[in-house]
N, C-alpha and C positions, 0 to 999 in steps of 0.2 A: 385260689385267686379270687380277689375281692371283687364284688360287682358294684354298680353305681348305685345300689340299694343300702340302705343305711338304717338302723335302730335307734331310738331313743327308749331309755327306760327310766321312768320316775318311780322310785323307790319310796316306798310309804310304810307307815308301821302306825297301829292303834295303840296308845297308852293314856290310861286315865281318861278313856271316852273322848279323846282328841285324836287327830290324824296328824302326824309329823312326816315331813318329806325330807329325803336325804339330797344334799347337793354338794357336789365335789368341785374343788378348785383345781383346775388343770395346771400342770408346771408351767414356769414360764417359757420354756422352748415350745409348748402346745399353745400358747396365748396367755395362760395366767388368769383365764375368765371363769366363772362359776357356772355349773350347768349340770344337768341330770346325767346319768350312764348314756355313752352314745358309742356306736361302732358300726363296722361294715358288715354285711351280710355276705358270706363266703358262697363261692360257686357250689351248687348243689345242696345248698343250707336253707331251710324254711325260715321264716322271720322268726316263728318262736324259737326254734333252735340258736339261732344268732342271740335272740333275748338271753337264753338262758347262759350261753357261753360268755356274753359280754358281762353279765351279772357276776359269775365266777371271776373272769380275768380281772374285773376293775376293783370289785370288794369282796372276793374271796366267799361269797355266801351260794350255797346249793339249795337249801331248803325254802322253796317259795310257798308261801301260804295261798296265795291267790294271783293269778295272771289275767289282766285286763288288755284286750285290744281296744283301744279308745275309739277307733274308726277314724283316726285323723292321721293325713300325711302331709308334708309340705315339700317343697324342693328349693334347694340351694345350689350355688355354683362356687367351686373351689378347685383352683388349679386347672380351669379351663373343663372342668369335668362338671356336667349336671347330675346331682344326686337327689334321689328321692328318699326321703326320712319319714318312717312310719312310727306312731308313738304308742308307747304301751305303760300300764301301770304295773306295778309288781309290788304286792304287799309281803313283807317278812316279818317274822316274830320279833317283839320288842327285845327278846333277848339275844337275837343274832349278832354276832361278832363282826364288826366292819373291819376289814383288812384291806387298805387303798393301795392300789397299785402304784409303780414308780411314774405312772401318767398323771398322777395327783399329787398334791402336796398336803390337802388338809379337806376334811368334810365336816358338814353340820348338819344337825337335824333341825328345821325351823317349820313353821306353820306355812301354809299355801301363800297367803298374802305377805307375809315376810320374804319369801323366795322370790316373788313376782315382782314386788316393788323395790327389793334393796339388793337382790343377787343376780337374777338372769338378766342376759344381755340380749339375746335374739328373739325377734318376735315369733318365730316357729315355736321355740322352747315355752315362750311365755303362753301362747295359745294352748300348746299342749297342757300346761299344768292347769288352766282355767278350764279346758274340757274335762281333765280328769276329776278335779275338785267337784264340778258340777255331777258328774257319775257318782263319785262317793258319797256325795251327799244325799242323794237317792237312794244309793246301795246300802250304805252303812247308817244313814239318819244321823251322822255326826258332824259336829263344827270341824272346820279345817283351820 
């Protein structure tokens, strides 16, 4: 059973000393907008377990190089339910194969500023990206 808790997972990879972020376009039935991986936390499931499950369900990847809880949450209202979404970053190998679910129609690898300026729609997603980029600049010492 689904809880009012959600996860957002910003997938990234390091290639040629740069960081690229995966954004997914939701199907028209699901809004048709671009975003990172998102999904519900099931009853009895930890946030980290939900993150790993959602990554597998939405892009088919199981090998996570690094998982970062960026210590950021935001709330939103949908269908008269208040949800709390907790944001994570997940580093995958540059060689990982992306196999998107039917929930999405396409995906792109972009730099952080392109994602923020040209693709992301919701303020919570944008803030999550900005916070992860800041963490990665300190942690990885790389450009995004």
